[in-house]
C-alpha positions in Angstrom: -120.2 -24.2 45.6 -121.7 -20.9 46.3 -125.1 -19.6 45.3 -124.3 -15.9 45.6 -125.3 -14.0 42.5 -125.8 -17.2 40.5 -128.8 -17.7 38.2 -131.3 -20.4 39.3 -130.6 -23.9 38.2 -133.0 -25.5 35.7 -135.8 -27.5 37.3 -135.5 -31.3 37.6 -138.0 -34.0 38.0 -137.5 -36.8 40.5 -139.2 -40.0 41.5 -141.3 -40.1 44.6 -139.4 -40.0 47.9 -140.3 -43.7 48.7 -138.8 -44.8 45.4 -135.6 -42.8 46.0 -135.4 -44.4 49.5 -135.6 -47.9 47.9 -132.8 -47.0 45.6 -130.8 -45.7 48.6 -131.3 -49.0 50.5 -129.7 -50.9 47.5 -126.5 -48.7 47.4 -123.5 -51.0 47.8 -121.5 -48.6 49.9 -124.3 -48.1 52.4 -124.9 -51.8 52.6 -121.3 -52.5 53.4 -121.2 -49.7 56.0 -124.4 -51.1 57.7 -123.0 -54.7 57.6 -119.8 -53.5 59.4 -121.8 -51.5 61.9 -123.9 -54.5 62.8 -120.8 -56.7 62.9 -119.2 -54.3 65.4 -122.1 -55.1 67.8 -121.2 -54.2 71.3 -117.6 -53.3 70.5 -114.6 -53.7 68.3 -111.5 -52.2 69.8 -109.7 -49.8 67.4 -106.1 -48.7 66.9 -104.9 -45.4 68.1 -105.6 -44.0 64.6 -109.3 -45.1 64.8 -108.8 -47.9 62.3 -109.7 -51.6 62.5 -106.9 -53.6 63.9 -105.1 -55.8 61.4 -106.2 -58.9 63.2 -109.9 -58.0 62.5 -109.4 -56.9 58.9 -109.5 -60.4 57.4 -112.7 -61.0 59.3 -114.3 -57.8 58.0 -113.1 -58.5 54.4 -114.8 -62.0 54.6 -118.0 -60.4 56.0 -118.2 -58.1 52.9 -117.1 -60.7 50.4 -114.0 -58.7 49.5 -110.6 -60.0 48.5 -107.6 -59.3 50.6 -106.1 -57.2 47.7 -105.2 -53.5 47.8 -108.5 -52.8 46.0 -110.5 -55.0 48.5 -108.8 -53.3 51.5 -109.5 -49.9 50.0 -113.2 -50.8 49.7 -113.2 -52.0 53.3 -111.6 -48.8 54.5 -114.2 -46.7 52.6 -117.1 -48.6 54.1 -115.6 -48.4 57.6 -115.1 -44.6 57.2 -118.7 -44.2 56.0 -119.9 -46.3 58.9 -118.1 -44.2 61.5 -118.8 -40.8 60.0 -122.5 -41.3 59.4 -123.3 -42.7 62.9 -123.9 -46.2 61.7 -121.0 -47.2 63.9 -120.3 -45.1 66.9 -116.8 -44.7 68.3 -116.7 -44.5 72.1 -114.1 -44.7 74.8 -113.3 -48.2 75.7 -114.5 -47.7 79.3 -118.0 -46.6 78.0 -118.4 -49.8 75.9 -120.1 -52.9 77.1 -117.9 -54.9 79.5 -118.5 -58.0 77.4 -117.3 -56.2 74.2 -115.1 -58.4 72.0 -112.0 -56.3 72.1 -109.9 -58.8 70.3 -106.2 -58.5 69.7 -104.9 -55.1 68.6 -101.7 -53.9 67.1 -101.4 -51.1 69.7 -102.1 -52.0 73.3 -102.6 -48.3 74.1 -105.7 -48.1 72.0 -108.5 -46.7 74.0 -111.5 -46.5 71.6 -114.1 -49.1 70.6 -116.6 -49.1 67.7 -120.1 -50.2 68.5 -123.3 -50.4 66.5 -124.7 -46.8 66.2 -128.2 -45.4 66.5 -128.4 -44.6 62.8 -128.8 -48.3 62.0 -132.2 -48.2 63.5 -133.3 -45.7 60.9 -133.1 -48.3 58.2 -135.9 -50.4 59.8 -137.9 -47.9 61.9 -137.4 -44.7 59.9 -139.4 -43.4 57.0 -138.2 -42.6 53.4 -137.0 -39.1 54.5 -134.8 -40.7 57.3 -133.3 -43.1 54.8 -132.5 -40.3 52.3 -131.0 -38.2 55.1 -128.7 -41.1 55.9 -127.8 -41.7 52.3 -126.9 -38.1 51.7 -124.4 -38.4 54.6 -123.0 -41.5 52.9 -122.7 -39.5 49.6 -120.9 -36.7 51.3 -118.3 -39.0 52.8 -117.9 -40.7 49.4 -117.2 -37.3 47.8 -114.6 -36.5 50.4 -112.9 -39.8 49.8 -113.0 -39.4 46.1 -111.6 -35.9 46.3 -108.7 -36.9 48.6 -107.8 -40.2 47.0 -105.5 -38.6 44.4 -103.7 -36.9 47.3 -102.3 -40.3 48.5 -100.3 -40.6 45.3 -99.3 -37.0 45.4 -98.1 -37.4 49.1 -96.1 -40.5 48.2 -94.5 -38.7 45.3 -93.8 -35.6 47.5 -92.2 -37.7 50.2 -90.1 -39.6 47.7 -88.9 -36.3 46.2 -88.1 -35.0 49.7 -86.2 -38.1 50.8 -82.4 -37.8 50.9 -80.0 -40.4 49.4 -80.1 -42.4 52.6 -83.9 -42.4 52.5 -84.4 -40.0 55.4 -86.9 -37.1 55.0 -85.6 -33.6 54.4 -88.1 -31.4 56.1 -87.0 -28.3 54.1 -87.8 -30.2 50.9 -91.4 -31.1 51.9 -94.0 -28.4 52.2 -97.4 -29.8 53.4 -99.1 -26.5 52.3 -98.6 -27.5 48.7 -100.6 -30.6 49.2 -103.3 -28.7 51.0 -103.7 -26.5 47.9 -103.8 -29.7 45.7 -106.4 -31.2 48.0 -108.6 -28.1 47.8 -108.2 -28.0 44.0 -109.1 -31.7 43.7 -112.3 -31.2 45.8 -113.2 -28.1 43.7 -112.7 -30.0 40.4 -115.0 -32.8 41.5 -117.6 -30.3 42.9 -117.6 -28.4 39.6 -117.8 -31.5 37.5 -120.9 -32.8 39.5 -122.5 -29.3 39.2 -122.0 -29.3 35.4 -123.3 -32.9 35.3 -126.4 -31.8 37.2 -126.9 -28.9 34.8 -126.5 -31.1 31.8 -129.0 -33.6 33.2 -131.6 -30.9 33.9 -131.4 -29.5 30.4 -131.1 -32.7 28.3 -134.1 -35.0 28.6 -132.1 -37.9 27.1 -129.8 -37.9 30.2 -132.7 -38.1 32.5 -133.9 -41.1 30.5 -130.6 -42.9 31.0 -128.2 -41.5 28.3 -124.6 -40.8 29.4 -122.2 -37.9 29.1 -118.9 -38.6 27.5 -116.1 -37.8 29.9 -114.4 -35.5 27.2 -117.6 -33.4 27.0 -117.7 -33.1 30.8 -114.0 -32.2 31.1 -114.4 -29.6 28.2 -117.3 -28.0 30.1 -114.9 -27.3 33.0 -112.0 -26.1 30.9 -114.2 -24.1 28.5 -117.2 -23.0 30.5 -118.1 -20.3 28.0 -118.3 -22.8 25.1 -121.0 -25.2 26.1 -121.7 -26.2 22.5 -118.1 -26.9 21.7 -118.0 -24.5 18.8 -114.6 -22.9 19.7 -111.5 -24.2 18.1 -109.3 -25.0 21.2 -105.6 -24.5 21.3 -103.1 -27.4 21.9 -102.6 -26.1 25.4 -106.4 -26.2 26.1 -106.6 -29.7 24.6 -103.8 -30.8 26.9 -105.7 -29.3 29.9 -108.9 -31.1 28.9 -106.9 -34.3 28.7 -105.5 -33.7 32.2 -108.9 -33.0 33.6 -110.2 -36.2 32.1 -107.5 -38.2 33.7 -108.1 -36.6 37.1 -111.9 -37.1 36.9 -111.5 -40.7 35.8 -109.6 -41.4 39.0 -112.3 -39.7 41.1 -115.4 -41.0 39.4 -114.2 -44.7 39.6 -114.6 -44.5 43.4 -118.0 -42.9 43.4 -120.2 -45.5 41.7 -120.6 -47.6 44.8 -122.3 -44.6 46.5 -125.2 -44.9 44.1 -125.2 -41.4 42.8 -123.5 -41.9 39.5 -123.2 -44.6 36.8 -119.7 -44.6 35.3 -118.0 -46.5 32.6 -114.3 -45.9 33.2 -111.7 -45.0 30.6 -110.2 -47.9 28.6 -107.0 -49.1 30.3 -105.1 -48.9 27.0 -106.0 -45.2 26.8 -104.7 -44.7 30.3 -101.4 -46.3 29.3 -101.2 -44.1 26.2 -101.9 -41.1 28.3 -98.6 -41.6 30.2 -96.8 -40.8 26.9 -99.0 -38.2 25.3 -102.2 -36.2 26.0 -105.5 -38.0 25.2 -107.2 -36.7 22.0 -110.4 -34.8 22.9 -111.4 -33.7 19.4 -112.5 -35.6 16.3 -113.2 -38.7 18.2 -115.7 -41.0 16.4 -119.0 -41.4 18.3 -118.6 -45.2 18.6 -115.2 -44.6 20.2 -116.4 -42.1 22.8 -117.3 -44.8 25.3 -113.6 -45.7 25.5 -112.9 -42.3 27.0 -115.3 -42.7 29.8 -119.1 -42.2 30.1 -120.9 -40.9 33.2 -124.4 -39.9 34.3 -126.2 -39.0 37.5 -128.7 -41.5 38.7 -132.1 -40.2 40.1 -130.5 -40.6 43.5 -127.5 -38.6 42.4 -129.8 -35.8 41.1 -131.5 -35.8 44.5 -128.2 -35.7 46.4 -126.7 -33.0 44.2 -129.8 -30.9 44.4 -129.6 -31.0 48.2 -126.0 -29.9 48.1 -126.9 -27.0 45.7 -129.7 -25.9 48.0 -127.3 -26.0 51.0 -124.9 -23.9 49.0 -127.5 -21.2 48.4 -128.5 -22.0 44.9 -132.1 -21.9 43.7 -132.7 -25.5 42.4 -136.4 -26.0 41.5 -138.0 -29.4 41.7 -141.2 -30.3 39.7 -143.9 -30.5 42.3 -142.6 -27.7 44.4 -145.4 -25.4 43.1 -148.4 -27.7 43.7 -149.5 -25.6 46.7 -148.7 -22.2 45.1 -151.2 -19.8 43.7 -151.7 -19.6 40.0 -149.6 -16.4 39.6 -146.6 -18.0 41.3 -147.1 -21.2 39.3 -147.2 -19.5 35.9 -144.4 -17.0 36.9 -142.0 -19.8 37.9 -143.0 -22.3 35.2 -142.4 -19.6 32.5 -138.8 -20.5 32.6 -139.3 -24.2 32.5 -138.8 -26.5 29.4 -142.2 -27.4 27.9 -142.2 -31.0 29.3 -141.4 -30.0 32.9 -143.9 -27.0 32.7 -146.6 -29.5 31.7 -145.7 -31.8 34.5 -145.8 -28.9 37.0 -149.3 -27.9 35.7 -150.5 -31.5 36.0 -149.4 -31.6 39.7 -150.9 -28.2 40.4 -154.3 -29.2 39.1 -154.5 -32.4 41.2 -157.2 -31.9 43.9 -158.3 -28.5 42.8 -161.9 -27.8 41.8 -161.8 -27.2 38.0 -164.0 -24.0 37.9 -161.8 -22.3 40.5 -158.6 -23.5 39.0 -159.6 -22.3 35.5 -160.5 -18.8 36.9 -157.1 -18.6 38.7 -155.1 -19.6 35.7 -156.9 -17.1 33.4 -156.5 -14.3 36.0 -152.8 -15.0 36.4 -152.3 -15.1 32.6 -153.2 -11.4 32.1 -150.5 -8.8 31.6 -148.4 -6.7 29.2 -145.0 -7.6 30.6 -142.4 -9.6 28.7 -143.4 -12.9 30.3 -147.1 -12.4 29.8 -147.3 -14.3 26.5 -145.5 -17.2 28.0 -148.0 -17.2 30.9 -150.9 -17.3 28.5 -149.3 -20.2 26.7 -148.9 -22.1 30.0 -152.5 -21.2 30.9 -153.6 -22.8 27.6 -151.5 -25.9 28.5 -153.2 -26.1 31.9 -156.7 -25.6 30.6 -156.1 -28.3 28.0 -155.9 -30.7 30.9 -159.4 -30.0 32.3 -162.9 -30.8 31.2 -166.2 -29.1 30.6 -166.4 -27.8 34.1 -164.1 -25.0 33.0 -166.4 -23.7 30.3 -168.1 -21.0 32.4 -164.7 -19.5 33.2 -163.7 -19.5 29.6 -167.0 -17.9 28.4 -166.6 -15.2 31.0 -163.3 -14.0 29.3 -164.5 -14.0 25.7 -164.8 -10.2 25.6 -161.3 -9.9 27.2 -158.7 -8.5 24.7 -155.9 -10.6 26.1 -157.8 -13.8 26.9 -160.6 -13.8 24.4 -158.5 -15.5 21.7 -157.4 -18.5 23.8 -160.9 -18.8 25.2 -162.3 -19.1 21.7 -159.7 -21.8 20.8 -160.5 -23.8 23.9 -164.3 -23.7 23.3 -164.0 -24.4 19.6 -161.8 -27.4 20.2 -164.5 -28.9 22.5 -167.4 -28.2 20.1 -169.0 -25.6 22.3 -172.0 -23.8 20.8 -172.6 -20.1 20.3 -168.9 -19.1 20.3 -168.5 -15.8 18.6 -166.0 -16.0 15.7 -162.8 -14.0 16.1 -162.3 -10.9 13.9 -159.1 -10.4 12.0 -157.7 -8.1 14.6 -158.0 -10.7 17.3 -156.6 -13.4 15.0 -153.4 -11.3 14.4 -153.1 -10.4 18.1 -153.3 -14.1 19.1 -150.8 -14.9 16.4 -148.3 -12.3 17.7 -148.9 -13.4 21.3 -148.3 -17.1 20.5 -145.0 -16.3 18.7 -143.9 -13.9 21.5 -144.5 -16.7 24.0 -141.8 -18.8 22.3 -139.2 -16.1 22.2 -136.5 -16.1 24.9 -137.2 -13.0 27.1 -133.5 -12.9 28.0 -132.5 -13.0 24.3 -135.4 -12.0 22.0 -133.0 -12.2 19.1 -132.8 -16.0 19.4 -135.3 -18.3 17.6 -135.4 -22.1 17.6 -135.5 -24.0 14.3 -139.1 -25.0 15.1 -140.1 -21.4 15.7 -138.3 -20.3 12.5 -140.4 -22.9 10.5 -143.6 -21.7 12.2 -142.8 -18.0 11.3 -142.0 -18.9 7.7 -145.2 -20.9 7.4 -147.4 -18.0 8.6 -145.9 -15.7 6.0 -146.5 -18.2 3.3 -150.1 -18.8 4.2 -151.1 -15.1 4.6 -150.5 -12.7 1.8 -149.8 -9.2 3.0 -149.0 -10.6 6.5 -146.4 -7.9 7.4 -148.6 -5.1 6.3 -151.2 -6.2 8.8 -149.0 -7.5 11.5 -147.2 -4.2 12.3 -150.5 -2.6 13.2 -151.2 -5.2 15.9 -151.6 -3.5 19.3 -149.4 -5.9 21.2 -146.3 -5.0 23.3 -144.2 -7.7 21.6 -145.2 -6.9 18.0 -141.9 -5.3 17.0 -139.8 -8.0 18.7 -141.8 -10.8 16.9 -141.3 -9.0 13.5 -137.6 -8.5 14.2 -137.2 -12.2 14.9 -139.0 -13.0 11.7 -136.7 -10.8 9.8 -133.6 -12.6 11.2 -134.9 -16.2 10.6 -136.9 -16.0 7.3 -134.9 -17.7 4.5 -136.4 -15.4 1.8 -134.6 -12.1 1.5 -137.7 -10.2 0.3 -139.8 -11.5 3.2 -137.0 -10.7 5.7 -136.7 -7.2 4.3 -140.5 -6.7 4.6 -140.3 -8.0 8.2 -137.7 -5.4 9.1 -139.7 -2.6 7.6 -142.8 -3.8 9.5 -140.8 -4.0 12.7 -139.7 -0.4 12.2 -143.3 0.7 11.7 -144.4 -1.2 14.8 -141.8 0.5 16.9 -142.6 3.9 15.5 -146.3 3.3 16.1 -145.8 2.4 19.8 -143.4 5.4 20.2 
């Protein structure tokens, strides 16, 4: 992943660090690695390749409650690699180990290294939540490396078989290890991209943050067709075959990641895997109730935490709700202007905690001023923030009643609380506030877009106010023309849409 010239990732909301640390301590892969590290004690002599000697494997499998099957031995190997690569188990020269170390029998008498309990184990009992999460992120990184490289074992076996002569000896000229290096890099990139897309989907879809899962065909299609996030393109047979291939590769990688605690995965149906050996898996027109057979995946809260850390390390901007609680109001409203409504509300709530209400209200109102494209959105966020505070904010709101930009929202706030002596808004202010409210809900990056909810609101305004467009184009607001153009695009009535276009033209001419 690289963050150069990339747009910022959407914000995410995470549990408290202590809760994430508790989740990390329950991760199966971490627990197995810790058990092995403690089992190593003062020393377990290793083979020349740094692996557990065969004579100790049965003991380690029994310790972890694993069967002596290929799958059980693979899980043991993963846990041992995690233990040694994260410092849970330290590998030292035999002469540096305790003289009483239980070397045990080994397959290779020349072995000169011993594994002992490492210093990282102490973090699990004496460290704080941050220490535990640091350790878990190391575990996650090892798990990702293992998942990305595991398909290479099969590729290596196939390549060696193809390069073997009739007598079974290897033909060096028929085996090029550089080909496998390229495959390994491609495998790692695929998993990296898949997790990045999964993070993006989780950040933008509240249902995923609440436990819903992404169908594997959807995740695979997002990698093959990155410019078609909504799946509206009609893919060719070649593209469908590529999506099917990506699904198969991801299934093999994701199966090995669940033990690391970052994802929840329901693997592809074994019958489908057998069918895939004969023909590509269908990725279109699959019934909703059948989707789960094709694999379902989601990031856990721990996984969002881990992937966010990797994104930050790669140079991405990856906001976290709560990051702005110490910022000033201008920075708060500026950043939260791009947040979904629910997360913006959460950020405002955290920002207000511990701040004196009068000063916080003054700061928010001051930061809400402006004639730039994001100013309407800032004022809308200011309203959201002020809706969370009580009567102590009233002096700050009364102070801005004469303000052309803030007087309207101040009147709304005071009226909602039954305040006395609030001057009624004139028609000009009502229309200005209407345009400002609508402008706040347009996308500054694409003012031509309008959500169904905004479309309904716009149509309702026109229905309630006769002569709306004749008055609206005269509103002295920087976004008047944009709002009227949006209304012209989304209004279902042709006559009203035509009136909106004429009003938008007048508004542009007026400002020119």
